[in-house]
C-alpha positions in Angstrom: 9.3 -0.2 -8.9 7.9 2.4 -6.4 4.7 0.5 -6.0 6.4 -2.8 -5.2 8.7 -1.1 -2.7 5.7 0.6 -1.0 3.9 -2.7 -0.9 6.8 -4.4 0.9 6.9 -1.6 3.4 3.2 -1.9 4.2 3.3 -5.7 4.5 6.2 -5.3 7.0 4.1 -2.8 9.0 1.1 -5.1 9.1 3.1 -8.2 10.2 5.1 -6.2 12.8 2.0 -4.7 14.4 0.1 -8.1 14.5 3.1 -9.8 16.1 3.2 -7.1 18.8 -0.4 -7.7 19.5 0.1 -11.4 20.4 1.3 -10.8 24.0 -1.9 -9.0 24.8 -3.9 -12.0 23.6 -2.4 -14.7 25.9 -5.7 -15.3 27.6 -7.4 -16.2 24.3 -7.9 -19.8 23.1 -5.7 -21.1 20.2 -8.5 -21.0 17.7 -9.3 -17.4 18.6 -5.6 -16.4 18.1 -5.5 -18.2 14.8 -8.7 -16.4 13.6 -6.8 -13.2 14.4 -4.5 -13.9 11.4 -7.4 -14.5 9.0 -8.0 -10.8 8.1 -4.4 -10.4 7.2 -4.7 -12.9 4.4 -8.1 -11.5 3.4 -6.7 -7.9 3.3 -4.2 -8.8 0.5 -6.7 -10.9 -1.5 -4.5 -14.0 -1.4 -6.8 -16.5 0.3 -6.8 -19.0 -2.6 -3.0 -18.9 -2.9 -2.6 -19.4 0.8 -5.0 -22.4 0.9 -3.1 -24.1 -1.8 0.1 -24.0 0.2 -1.1 -24.2 3.8 -3.9 -26.5 5.0 -4.8 -24.3 8.0 -4.4 -20.7 9.1 -2.1 -20.1 12.0 0.5 -17.4 12.8 3.5 -19.3 11.6 1.9 -20.2 8.3 0.7 -16.7 7.7 4.1 -15.1 8.6 6.0 -17.5 6.3 3.5 -16.9 3.4 3.7 -13.1 3.7 7.5 -12.9 4.3 9.4 -15.6 2.4 7.0 -17.6 0.2 8.1 -17.1 -3.4 4.9 -18.7 -4.7 3.0 -15.7 -3.2 3.5 -12.8 -5.6 2.6 -10.4 -2.8 5.1 -11.7 -0.2 7.8 -9.3 0.9 10.6 -11.2 -0.8 8.5 -11.4 -4.0 7.7 -7.7 -4.1 11.4 -6.7 -3.3 12.5 -9.0 -6.1 10.0 -7.5 -8.5 11.1 -3.9 -7.5 14.8 -4.8 -8.1 14.0 -6.2 -11.5 12.1 -3.1 -12.4 14.9 -1.0 -11.1 17.4 -3.0 -13.2 15.4 -2.2 -16.3 15.6 1.6 -15.7 19.1 1.5 -14.2 20.2 4.4 -16.4 17.3 6.6 -15.0 17.9 6.1 -11.3 20.9 7.0 -9.1 23.6 4.7 -7.9 22.6 5.3 -4.3 19.0 4.2 -5.0 20.0 1.1 -7.0 22.6 0.0 -4.3 20.0 0.2 -1.5 17.4 -1.8 -3.5 20.1 -4.3 -4.4 21.3 -4.5 -0.7 17.9 -5.3 0.8 17.2 -7.8 -2.1 20.5 -9.7 -1.5 20.0 -9.6 2.3 16.5 -11.1 2.1 17.7 -13.9 -0.1 20.7 -14.7 2.1 20.8 -17.3 5.0 21.4 -14.4 7.4 17.8 -13.1 6.8 16.3 -16.5 7.7 18.6 -16.7 10.8 17.4 -13.3 11.9 13.8 -14.2 11.2 14.1 -17.3 13.4 15.8 -15.4 16.3 13.9 -12.1 16.1 11.2 -11.5 13.5 10.8 -8.0 14.8 14.3 -7.1 13.8 13.9 -8.4 10.3 10.7 -6.5 9.8 12.3 -3.4 11.2 15.1 -3.9 8.7 12.6 -4.0 5.8 10.8 -0.9 7.1 14.1 1.0 7.6 15.3 0.2 4.1 11.9 1.4 2.7 12.2 4.7 4.5 15.8 5.1 3.4 14.8 4.4 -0.2 12.1 7.1 0.0 14.7 9.5 1.3 17.1 8.6 -1.5 14.3 8.9 -4.1 13.5 12.4 -2.9 17.0 13.6 -2.4 19.0 12.0 -5.3 16.7 11.3 -8.2 16.0 14.2 -10.7 12.3 15.3 -10.2 11.4 14.8 -13.8 8.7 12.9 -15.6 10.0 9.5 -14.4 10.1 10.7 -10.8 6.5 11.8 -11.0 5.5 8.4 -12.3 7.2 7.0 -9.1 5.0 9.2 -7.0 1.8 8.1 -8.7 2.8 4.4 -8.1 3.8 5.0 -4.5 0.7 7.0 -3.4 -1.8 4.7 -5.2 -0.3 1.7 -3.4 -0.2 3.5 -0.1 -3.8 4.6 -0.4 -4.9 1.1 -1.4 -3.1 -0.5 1.6 -4.6 2.1 4.0 -8.1 1.1 2.9 -7.2 -2.6 3.3 -5.8 -2.1 6.8 -9.0 -0.2 7.7 -11.1 -2.9 6.1 -9.7 -5.5 8.6 -12.2 -4.1 11.2 -15.2 -3.3 9.0 -17.4 -6.0 10.6 -17.5 -4.1 13.9 -18.3 -0.8 12.4 -21.8 -0.2 10.9 -24.1 2.8 10.5 -26.6 1.3 13.1 -23.9 0.5 15.7 -21.3 3.2 16.0 -19.4 1.8 19.0 -18.1 4.4 21.4 -16.9 2.2 24.3 -15.2 -0.7 22.5 -14.0 -3.7 24.4 -10.3 -4.3 25.3 -9.6 -6.7 22.4 -11.4 -4.4 19.9 -9.5 -1.4 21.2 -6.2 -3.3 20.7 -7.1 -4.2 17.2 -8.2 -0.6 16.2 -5.0 0.7 17.8 -3.1 -1.8 15.8 -4.6 -0.4 12.6 -3.4 3.1 13.6 0.1 1.8 14.4 0.3 -0.1 11.1 -0.3 3.3 9.4 2.1 5.2 11.7 -1.0 7.1 12.8 -1.1 6.3 16.6 0.9 9.4 17.7 -1.2 11.7 15.5 -4.4 10.2 16.7 -3.4 10.6 20.4 -2.4 14.2 19.7 -5.9 15.0 18.3 -8.2 12.7 20.3 -6.2 11.3 23.3 -5.5 7.6 23.7 -9.2 6.5 24.0 -9.9 4.5 20.8 -13.0 5.5 19.0 -13.6 3.6 15.7 -15.3 6.5 14.0 -12.4 8.8 14.7 -9.9 6.2 13.5 -11.8 5.8 10.2 -12.2 9.5 9.7 -8.5 10.1 10.2 -7.3 7.3 7.9 -9.8 8.3 5.1 -10.3 12.0 5.2 -7.3 13.7 7.0 -6.0 16.3 4.6 -2.5 16.6 6.1 -1.7 13.0 7.3 0.7 11.4 4.7 -0.9 8.0 4.9 -4.6 9.0 4.7 -6.5 8.0 1.6 -7.3 11.7 0.8 -3.7 12.8 1.1 -2.4 10.0 -1.1 -5.1 10.5 -3.7 -4.3 14.2 -3.9 -0.5 13.5 -4.3 -1.1 10.9 -7.0 -3.5 13.3 -8.8 -1.0 16.1 -8.6 1.8 14.0 -10.1 -0.5 12.9 -12.9 -1.1 16.5 -13.8 2.5 17.4 -13.8 3.2 14.6 -16.2 0.5 15.7 -18.7 0.5 19.4 -18.0 -3.3 19.4 -17.4 -4.7 22.2 -15.2 -6.8 21.4 -12.1 -10.4 21.0 -13.1 -9.5 19.5 -16.5 -8.2 16.2 -17.7 -6.1 14.8 -20.5 -7.1 11.1 -20.2 -9.1 8.7 -18.2 -6.6 8.3 -15.4 -6.8 12.0 -14.6 -10.6 12.0 -15.0 -11.0 9.2 -12.5 -8.4 10.6 -10.2 -9.9 14.1 -10.2 -13.3 12.7 -9.4 -11.9 10.6 -6.6 -10.1 13.6 -5.1 -13.2 15.7 -5.2 -15.2 13.0 -3.4 -12.6 12.7 -0.7 -12.2 16.5 -0.2 -16.0 17.0 0.3 -17.0 13.6 1.7 -18.0 12.9 5.3 -17.9 9.8 7.5 -21.7 9.9 7.8 -22.0 9.5 4.0 -19.5 6.5 4.3 -21.7 4.9 6.9 -24.8 5.2 4.8 -23.0 3.2 2.1 -21.3 0.9 4.6 -17.6 1.1 5.5 -16.7 -2.2 3.7 -18.6 -1.3 0.6 -17.1 2.2 0.5 -13.6 0.9 0.9 -14.2 -1.7 -1.8 -15.3 1.1 -4.1 -12.1 3.1 -3.4 -10.0 0.1 -4.2 -11.7 -0.4 -7.5 -11.1 3.3 -8.3 -7.4 2.9 -7.5 -7.2 -0.1 -9.8 -9.0 1.9 -12.5 -6.5 4.7 -12.3 -3.6 2.3 -12.6 -5.2 0.6 -15.6 -6.0 3.8 -17.3 -2.5 5.1 -16.7 -1.0 2.0 -18.4 -3.4 2.3 -21.3 -2.4 6.0 -21.8 1.4 5.8 -21.4 2.6 2.2 -21.5 0.4 0.1 -23.8 0.8 2.2 -26.9 0.1 0.5 -30.2 3.2 -0.2 -32.2 2.6 0.7 -35.9 5.2 0.0 -38.5 5.5 2.7 -41.3 3.9 1.9 -44.6 6.1 1.6 -47.7 5.1 5.1 -48.7 6.1 6.5 -45.3 9.4 4.6 -45.5 10.1 6.2 -48.9 9.3 9.7 -47.5 11.6 9.1 -44.6 14.4 8.0 -46.9 13.9 11.1 -49.1 14.0 13.3 -46.0 
Protein backbone atom coordinates (compact mmCIF):
# COMPACT_ATOMS: atom_id res chain seq x y z
CA UNK A 1 0.00 0.00 0.00
CA UNK A 2 2.69 2.48 1.00
CA UNK A 3 4.79 1.65 -2.02
CA UNK A 4 1.92 2.22 -4.46
CA UNK A 5 1.08 5.56 -2.84
CA UNK A 6 4.71 6.66 -3.05
CA UNK A 7 4.83 5.63 -6.71
CA UNK A 8 1.77 7.74 -7.55
CA UNK A 9 3.34 10.74 -5.81
CA UNK A 10 6.60 10.37 -7.73
CA UNK A 11 4.86 9.99 -11.08
CA UNK A 12 2.84 13.15 -10.38
CA UNK A 13 6.08 14.98 -9.58
CA UNK A 14 7.70 13.83 -12.80
CA UNK A 15 4.77 14.81 -15.01
CA UNK A 16 4.30 18.15 -13.28
CA UNK A 17 7.93 19.20 -13.69
CA UNK A 18 8.08 18.13 -17.34
CA UNK A 19 4.91 20.05 -18.13
CA UNK A 20 6.42 23.16 -16.57
CA UNK A 21 9.50 22.76 -18.75
CA UNK A 22 7.55 23.02 -22.00
CA UNK A 23 7.23 26.85 -22.05
CA UNK A 24 11.05 27.05 -21.97
CA UNK A 25 11.24 24.83 -25.07
CA UNK A 26 9.04 26.85 -27.43
CA UNK A 27 11.98 27.42 -29.78
CA UNK A 28 12.56 23.70 -30.31
CA UNK A 29 11.20 21.70 -33.24
CA UNK A 30 8.23 19.38 -32.64
CA UNK A 31 10.42 16.27 -32.99
CA UNK A 32 12.83 17.58 -30.36
CA UNK A 33 9.97 18.30 -27.96
CA UNK A 34 8.55 14.81 -28.50
CA UNK A 35 11.98 13.29 -27.77
CA UNK A 36 11.86 15.19 -24.49
CA UNK A 37 9.09 12.79 -23.37
CA UNK A 38 10.94 9.59 -24.28
CA UNK A 39 13.04 9.36 -21.08
CA UNK A 40 9.88 9.53 -18.95
CA UNK A 41 8.60 6.28 -20.44
CA UNK A 42 12.08 4.76 -20.23
CA UNK A 43 12.43 5.72 -16.56
CA UNK A 44 9.42 3.58 -15.60
CA UNK A 45 10.40 0.64 -17.80
CA UNK A 46 7.07 0.68 -19.63
CA UNK A 47 8.30 1.17 -23.22
CA UNK A 48 6.73 -2.06 -24.51
CA UNK A 49 3.35 -1.37 -22.90
CA UNK A 50 3.36 2.15 -24.28
CA UNK A 51 4.15 1.06 -27.83
CA UNK A 52 1.24 -1.39 -27.80
CA UNK A 53 -1.20 1.40 -26.97
CA UNK A 54 0.31 4.42 -28.76
CA UNK A 55 1.92 4.36 -32.21
CA UNK A 56 4.15 7.38 -31.53
CA UNK A 57 5.56 9.25 -28.54
CA UNK A 58 4.28 12.74 -27.92
CA UNK A 59 3.35 14.75 -24.86
CA UNK A 60 -0.37 14.04 -24.99
CA UNK A 61 0.09 10.28 -25.39
CA UNK A 62 2.67 10.08 -22.58
CA UNK A 63 0.52 12.13 -20.20
CA UNK A 64 -2.54 9.99 -20.89
CA UNK A 65 -0.52 6.78 -20.50
CA UNK A 66 1.03 7.87 -17.20
CA UNK A 67 -2.12 9.41 -15.70
CA UNK A 68 -5.30 7.59 -16.72
CA UNK A 69 -4.39 4.50 -18.76
CA UNK A 70 -5.75 1.49 -16.82
CA UNK A 71 -3.77 -0.85 -19.10
CA UNK A 72 -0.60 0.66 -17.66
CA UNK A 73 -0.03 -0.92 -14.22
CA UNK A 74 2.24 1.99 -13.30
CA UNK A 75 -0.16 4.80 -14.23
CA UNK A 76 -1.29 7.07 -11.41
CA UNK A 77 -4.86 5.79 -11.51
CA UNK A 78 -3.63 2.16 -11.48
CA UNK A 79 -1.27 2.67 -8.54
CA UNK A 80 -3.90 4.54 -6.51
CA UNK A 81 -6.39 1.74 -7.25
CA UNK A 82 -3.87 -0.88 -6.15
CA UNK A 83 -3.08 1.09 -2.98
CA UNK A 84 -6.80 1.30 -2.14
CA UNK A 85 -7.24 -2.44 -2.66
CA UNK A 86 -4.29 -3.16 -0.36
CA UNK A 87 -5.66 -0.70 2.19
CA UNK A 88 -9.07 -2.43 2.05
CA UNK A 89 -7.42 -5.76 2.82
CA UNK A 90 -5.82 -4.35 6.00
CA UNK A 91 -8.69 -2.03 6.87
CA UNK A 92 -8.68 -3.25 10.48
CA UNK A 93 -5.00 -2.26 10.88
CA UNK A 94 -5.11 1.32 9.58
CA UNK A 95 -7.02 4.33 10.89
CA UNK A 96 -10.31 5.68 9.58
CA UNK A 97 -8.60 8.94 8.61
CA UNK A 98 -6.02 7.15 6.47
CA UNK A 99 -8.61 4.94 4.78
CA UNK A 100 -10.94 7.86 4.07
CA UNK A 101 -8.22 9.90 2.34
CA UNK A 102 -7.10 6.93 0.22
CA UNK A 103 -10.73 6.33 -0.70
CA UNK A 104 -11.28 10.02 -1.42
CA UNK A 105 -8.43 10.39 -3.92
CA UNK A 106 -9.36 7.03 -5.51
CA UNK A 107 -13.00 8.03 -6.05
CA UNK A 108 -12.01 11.48 -7.32
CA UNK A 109 -9.58 10.12 -9.93
CA UNK A 110 -12.25 7.76 -11.24
CA UNK A 111 -14.89 10.49 -11.44
CA UNK A 112 -15.72 12.72 -14.44
CA UNK A 113 -14.53 15.72 -12.40
CA UNK A 114 -10.93 14.47 -12.57
CA UNK A 115 -11.03 14.25 -16.35
CA UNK A 116 -12.59 17.73 -16.56
CA UNK A 117 -9.87 19.16 -14.34
CA UNK A 118 -7.23 17.34 -16.40
CA UNK A 119 -8.53 18.91 -19.60
CA UNK A 120 -8.74 22.42 -18.12
CA UNK A 121 -5.61 22.42 -15.94
CA UNK A 122 -3.37 19.35 -15.73
CA UNK A 123 -1.22 21.18 -13.18
CA UNK A 124 -4.10 21.38 -10.71
CA UNK A 125 -4.89 17.69 -11.00
CA UNK A 126 -1.26 16.71 -10.47
CA UNK A 127 -1.09 19.09 -7.52
CA UNK A 128 -4.19 17.38 -6.12
CA UNK A 129 -2.45 14.00 -6.32
CA UNK A 130 0.73 15.34 -4.70
CA UNK A 131 -1.23 17.12 -1.97
CA UNK A 132 -3.15 13.94 -1.17
CA UNK A 133 0.12 11.99 -1.02
CA UNK A 134 1.62 14.43 1.48
CA UNK A 135 -1.57 14.35 3.53
CA UNK A 136 -1.47 10.55 3.58
CA UNK A 137 2.13 10.59 4.79
CA UNK A 138 1.13 12.96 7.59
CA UNK A 139 -1.86 10.80 8.56
CA UNK A 140 0.35 7.73 8.47
CA UNK A 141 2.87 9.32 10.84
CA UNK A 142 0.32 10.95 13.15
CA UNK A 143 -2.56 8.45 13.40
CA UNK A 144 -1.25 4.91 12.75
CA UNK A 145 0.27 2.98 15.65
CA UNK A 146 4.02 2.66 15.06
CA UNK A 147 4.04 -1.09 15.37
CA UNK A 148 5.35 -3.83 13.11
CA UNK A 149 2.87 -3.03 10.34
CA UNK A 150 3.84 0.64 10.36
CA UNK A 151 7.51 -0.27 9.96
CA UNK A 152 6.64 -2.45 6.97
CA UNK A 153 5.02 0.64 5.48
CA UNK A 154 8.26 2.57 5.97
CA UNK A 155 10.27 -0.13 4.21
CA UNK A 156 7.93 -0.01 1.22
CA UNK A 157 7.81 3.78 1.07
CA UNK A 158 11.56 4.34 1.27
CA UNK A 159 12.46 1.52 -1.15
CA UNK A 160 10.07 3.03 -3.70
CA UNK A 161 11.34 6.56 -3.12
CA UNK A 162 14.98 5.52 -3.47
CA UNK A 163 14.18 3.62 -6.66
CA UNK A 164 12.37 6.60 -8.20
CA UNK A 165 15.20 9.00 -7.27
CA UNK A 166 17.64 6.80 -9.18
CA UNK A 167 15.26 6.68 -12.14
CA UNK A 168 14.84 10.46 -12.22
CA UNK A 169 18.60 10.88 -12.12
CA UNK A 170 19.01 8.24 -14.81
CA UNK A 171 17.05 10.46 -17.22
CA UNK A 172 20.23 12.52 -17.79
CA UNK A 173 22.93 9.85 -17.59
CA UNK A 174 23.88 10.17 -21.27
CA UNK A 175 25.26 13.68 -20.65
CA UNK A 176 27.29 12.65 -17.61
CA UNK A 177 30.40 10.46 -18.00
CA UNK A 178 33.72 10.11 -16.24
CA UNK A 179 35.55 11.55 -19.26
CA UNK A 180 33.28 14.55 -19.63
CA UNK A 181 32.21 16.14 -16.36
CA UNK A 182 30.41 19.14 -17.76
CA UNK A 183 30.73 22.28 -15.64
CA UNK A 184 29.20 24.86 -17.97
CA UNK A 185 26.10 23.11 -19.27
CA UNK A 186 23.96 24.60 -22.01
CA UNK A 187 20.61 26.24 -21.38
CA UNK A 188 18.48 23.23 -22.29
CA UNK A 189 20.67 20.83 -20.27
CA UNK A 190 20.57 23.20 -17.29
CA UNK A 191 16.77 23.27 -17.48
CA UNK A 192 16.62 19.47 -17.58
CA UNK A 193 19.03 19.01 -14.66
CA UNK A 194 17.05 21.63 -12.74
CA UNK A 195 13.86 19.68 -13.54
CA UNK A 196 15.36 16.58 -11.95
CA UNK A 197 16.04 18.55 -8.78
CA UNK A 198 12.50 19.93 -8.74
CA UNK A 199 10.96 16.51 -9.30
CA UNK A 200 12.74 15.40 -6.12
CA UNK A 201 11.86 18.64 -4.24
CA UNK A 202 15.61 19.25 -4.07
CA UNK A 203 15.90 22.59 -5.89
CA UNK A 204 15.73 24.77 -2.78
CA UNK A 205 18.24 22.64 -0.89
CA UNK A 206 20.58 22.65 -3.90
CA UNK A 207 20.42 26.46 -4.15
CA UNK A 208 21.12 26.80 -0.43
CA UNK A 209 24.27 24.73 -0.73
CA UNK A 210 25.55 25.53 -4.23
CA UNK A 211 23.69 28.66 -5.51
CA UNK A 212 21.46 28.44 -8.59
CA UNK A 213 24.22 27.50 -11.06
CA UNK A 214 23.51 23.93 -12.15
CA UNK A 215 26.45 21.54 -11.95
CA UNK A 216 25.53 17.95 -12.92
CA UNK A 217 28.15 16.44 -10.59
CA UNK A 218 26.74 18.33 -7.59
CA UNK A 219 23.19 17.32 -8.54
CA UNK A 220 24.19 13.65 -8.69
CA UNK A 221 26.09 13.86 -5.42
CA UNK A 222 23.13 15.44 -3.63
CA UNK A 223 20.55 12.95 -4.90
CA UNK A 224 22.70 9.90 -4.22
CA UNK A 225 24.85 10.59 -1.16
CA UNK A 226 23.27 13.44 0.88
CA UNK A 227 22.84 12.00 4.40
CA UNK A 228 20.12 14.40 5.58
CA UNK A 229 18.05 15.03 2.45
CA UNK A 230 14.84 12.93 2.75
CA UNK A 231 14.73 11.94 -0.91
CA UNK A 232 18.38 11.04 -1.45
CA UNK A 233 19.20 7.40 -2.13
CA UNK A 234 21.39 7.15 0.97
CA UNK A 235 18.77 8.61 3.32
CA UNK A 236 16.03 6.34 1.96
CA UNK A 237 18.24 3.25 2.16
CA UNK A 238 19.14 4.04 5.77
CA UNK A 239 15.49 4.51 6.75
CA UNK A 240 14.43 1.27 5.07
CA UNK A 241 17.29 -0.60 6.75
CA UNK A 242 16.37 0.85 10.14
CA UNK A 243 12.74 -0.23 9.74
CA UNK A 244 13.81 -3.75 8.74
CA UNK A 245 15.88 -4.07 11.90
CA UNK A 246 13.06 -2.84 14.11
CA UNK A 247 10.83 -5.56 12.67
CA UNK A 248 13.31 -8.39 13.29
CA UNK A 249 15.12 -6.96 16.31
CA UNK A 250 18.53 -7.36 14.66
CA UNK A 251 21.36 -5.12 15.85
CA UNK A 252 23.34 -2.93 13.47
CA UNK A 253 26.19 -4.96 11.98
CA UNK A 254 24.18 -8.18 12.10
CA UNK A 255 21.39 -9.60 10.00
CA UNK A 256 18.54 -12.04 10.47
CA UNK A 257 17.74 -12.72 6.80
CA UNK A 258 18.77 -11.86 3.25
CA UNK A 259 16.76 -8.63 3.11
CA UNK A 260 18.78 -7.23 6.01
CA UNK A 261 22.05 -8.55 4.62
CA UNK A 262 21.53 -6.86 1.24
CA UNK A 263 20.18 -3.71 2.88
CA UNK A 264 23.08 -3.43 5.33
CA UNK A 265 25.63 -3.88 2.56
CA UNK A 266 23.89 -1.23 0.44
CA UNK A 267 23.81 1.27 3.30
CA UNK A 268 27.52 0.78 3.97
CA UNK A 269 28.34 1.35 0.28
CA UNK A 270 26.31 4.57 0.24
CA UNK A 271 27.74 5.85 3.53
CA UNK A 272 31.34 5.43 2.38
CA UNK A 273 30.94 5.81 -1.38
CA UNK A 274 32.00 8.81 -3.45
CA UNK A 275 30.93 10.31 -6.75
CA UNK A 276 34.38 9.59 -8.24
CA UNK A 277 33.80 5.88 -7.64
CA UNK A 278 30.40 6.18 -9.31
CA UNK A 279 31.93 7.79 -12.38
CA UNK A 280 34.51 5.02 -12.69
CA UNK A 281 31.65 2.51 -12.89
CA UNK A 282 29.49 4.86 -14.98
CA UNK A 283 26.44 6.72 -13.68
CA UNK A 284 23.93 4.67 -15.65
CA UNK A 285 25.53 1.35 -14.67
CA UNK A 286 25.74 2.41 -11.02
CA UNK A 287 22.07 3.44 -10.92
CA UNK A 288 21.08 0.17 -12.59
CA UNK A 289 22.95 -1.72 -9.90
CA UNK A 290 21.16 0.24 -7.18
CA UNK A 291 17.77 -0.57 -8.71
CA UNK A 292 18.65 -4.26 -8.79
CA UNK A 293 19.57 -4.11 -5.10
CA UNK A 294 16.25 -2.44 -4.23
CA UNK A 295 14.43 -5.21 -6.07
CA UNK A 296 16.51 -7.86 -4.30
CA UNK A 297 15.63 -6.37 -0.91
CA UNK A 298 11.94 -6.39 -1.79
CA UNK A 299 12.07 -9.99 -3.05
CA UNK A 300 13.98 -11.18 0.02
CA UNK A 301 11.52 -9.37 2.28
CA UNK A 302 8.59 -11.21 0.69
CA UNK A 303 10.39 -14.55 0.89
CA UNK A 304 11.06 -14.01 4.59
CA UNK A 305 7.75 -12.62 5.82
CA UNK A 306 5.06 -13.18 3.20
CA UNK A 307 5.70 -16.33 1.14
CA UNK A 308 5.85 -18.70 4.07
CA UNK A 309 5.16 -22.39 3.26
CA UNK A 310 1.78 -23.63 4.46
CA UNK A 311 2.19 -27.04 6.06
CA UNK A 312 -0.81 -29.00 7.32
CA UNK A 313 -0.26 -30.95 10.55
CA UNK A 314 0.27 -34.69 10.23
CA UNK A 315 -2.25 -37.14 11.73
CA UNK A 316 0.03 -37.62 14.72
CA UNK A 317 0.26 -33.86 15.29
CA UNK A 318 -3.52 -33.53 15.02
CA UNK A 319 -3.94 -36.21 17.69
CA UNK A 320 -1.46 -34.46 19.97
CA UNK A 321 -3.30 -31.17 19.53
CA UNK A 322 -6.62 -32.83 20.30
CA UNK A 323 -5.18 -34.41 23.46
CA UNK A 324 -3.76 -31.06 24.58
